[in-house]
N, C-alpha and C positions, 0 to 999 in steps of 0.2 A: 504494499500500499504506499502511496506517495505521501508527501508532507501535507499537513492540514488537520482538520478536525475529523474525529471519528464519527460524529453525528452532526448533521446539518443544524439541529436545534441549538448547539452551542454557539453558533455564530450569531444568534439573536442577541447575545451580549453586546455586540458591536453595532447593532442597528438602532437608529434613532427611534424614540417612542412615537407611537401613532397619536393622532388627535384625541381619540377616545381615552387612551391611557393618561394623556396630560390632563384632560379635563377631570377624569376620576381622581388623579393625584392632587389636583388643586382643590377639588371639593373635600376630599379627606383631610387635607391640610387645614382648611377653613373650619371643618367640623371639629377638629382637635383643638384649634384656637379658641373656638366658642366654648367648648367644655372647660378648658383651662381657665378662661376669663371668668367663669361662674364660681370658680373655687376661691373662697375668701382667703387671702394671705393673712397669716398671723405673725406679728413681729417676734423676733427671738427675745428671750429673757434679757433684761437689761436695757432695752431700747424703749424710750418714751414715745408713746403714740403721737404726741404733739410734735416732736422732733421730726418724726417720719412724715407727718402732715406737711411740715415746712419744707422738707426735702422733696417730697413726691407730689404734694398738692392734693392729697386725698385723705379721707378718714380711714383708719384701720379698724 
C-alpha cells in the first residue's frame, strides 16, 4: 500500500467545517454562554461585596 491514510474518513480532519456544522457550533456556544450567565457568582471569602461592586459595577 502506498503512503497516505488507511481510511478515507481520517482525511475529514483536514476538511473545513460545513455551514451546518458551523451554525450548530455557534448555537451550542451561545446556549453554554446563556447557561453560565444565569449562574450567580459568589465572591470568595475576604472580599467585600461593595468593593466588587466598585470594580465590576454590579451587585453580588
